[in-house]
N, C-alpha and C positions, 0 to 999 in steps of 0.2 A: 585755447589751449596751442601752442607751436608744434611744429611737427617740422621733423628732417625726413624725407624720402630718400632711400637709399637704393640703387639699380645695380645689380651686378658687382657689387663692394664687398671685397674680402674685409674689410674692416667695419662692416655695418655689425652692430649689435645682434645678440642671438633673440631669435624672436619668441616672446612669451605668449601671444595671443592670436587669435584668429576671430575675425569679425566679418559676417556676410555684409555685403553692400551693394549699391547700385551706382550705375552712371547713365546719363540719358543724354542721346542727340537728339534735338530737335532743330529742324530748319524753317525758315521762313518761306514766304512766296518766291523772293530772290534767290532760295538756294544757300543763304547765309546761315551758319553755326551760331546756335546759342551757348556764348562760353561766358564763365564767371572766373573774375581775379580774385582766388583766394585768400583771405585772411592770414590763416595760418602756415603757408607755405610760401607766400607770395607767388604763385605761379597761375597761370591761365589753365582752366580745366574745364570739362563738362560738369553740368551740376551733379549732384547725386548725394550718396552719404548711407550710415547704417542703417540694417535691418532691425525693426523693433519687434519684439515677442507681440503674437497675436497678428500680424500683418500678412497679406500676401506678399510674395517679393516684388509682384507688379505695382500694388499699392503705396511700398515703400518709394517706388521709381517717381509714382504721382506726387506723394508729399512732400519728398526731398526738392523735387521740381519746383513746386510751391513756394515751400519754404525759403529756399536759396533765391529765386528769379522772380515770385509774383506771376507765374504762368501756369495755367492750368492744361494739363496735356492728357491725351490717351495712347497707352501702350499700344505698339503697332507689332513689333518683332522683336525677338533676342538678336543682337550683332553678336556678342558673343559672352565666353566665361574668361576671366583673366584670372589666374592663381597661381603666377611665377613666383616661386620660393626667392628668387634673385631681387624681387622687388619687396622691400623692406621698410615699413613706418615706422620711426619712433616720436614716440609723443613726450614732451616735457614732464609726465606725471610717473614716466617708467615704461609704461607700456610700449612695447615694441610689436607690431604686428606684421605679418606676412599678408601679402595683395589676397583677396580673395573677393571678387567684383563681377556681377553680372551687368553688362552694357546692353542698355537696350535702346531703339528709336521709337520716339514718340510723336505725336502730332499736336500741334499747338491748337488749343481749342477756346482759350480766353486768359483773360488777365492782361497785364503790362509788364514788360521788363523793369524791376527795382531792385535796389541792392538792400539786404535785410540786416547788414549792420555789426553782425554778430561773425558771420562766416564769409560773406560775400562782400567785397570790398567794390567791385564793379560788375555791371552786366552787361553784354552787348552781343549784337549780332556780327559777326565776323564772316569775311567773304572767304572761303575755303583757299583762293589765291593768297590771303595774308596770312596765313596760318605761321609761316617759316619767320615772320616779324616777330612773333609772340615768344615767352618763355613757358614752354608746356614741358611738362616730363615725358619720358620716352614711352612710358606704359600708358599714358593718356594720349598721347600722338598715336599710339598704334591702335586703340580703339575708334578713335576718330578717322582715321586711314581704312580700318574694316569698314566703319559705317558708309564711307563714301566712296568704296571702292564698287562700280556698278559691275563689275563681274564675279563678286562674291554671291553664291547661290546658298551657303548654309553659313550659321553660326561659327565662329572661331573656338575651337576648344583650347585652351592652353593655361 
């Protein structure tokens, strides 16, 4: 399903849905970030996705990382909450969501990076110094910046 991300856009369509979701920051031993190239919006992003009924939200983070990347992870901490009503996501089926995402940091515990073919076009480890060369939505970049900030001592609440 295709999607369009709007950010602080007065022409964004009206929201008709809110779905809890997660994103997950995973770093390797070299400090590189795990990023996926998403099929639905053609942007680079952290792995993640929607929360399913019957799951703990941390289980959603583990499941979505596995499904999209082939990596097993263990959640370490909450990076922040991201509920900015200026970030609107429109899907081609008519659903228009307000962002509602929890971002977690996780430790890589097993598996090997692989594309899933339905949501993920590519999976790669990215040096943080190379982030500016990738197309990343501003709300995703905010999460990455918060996760990488060594001075941040508490989760972002926004």
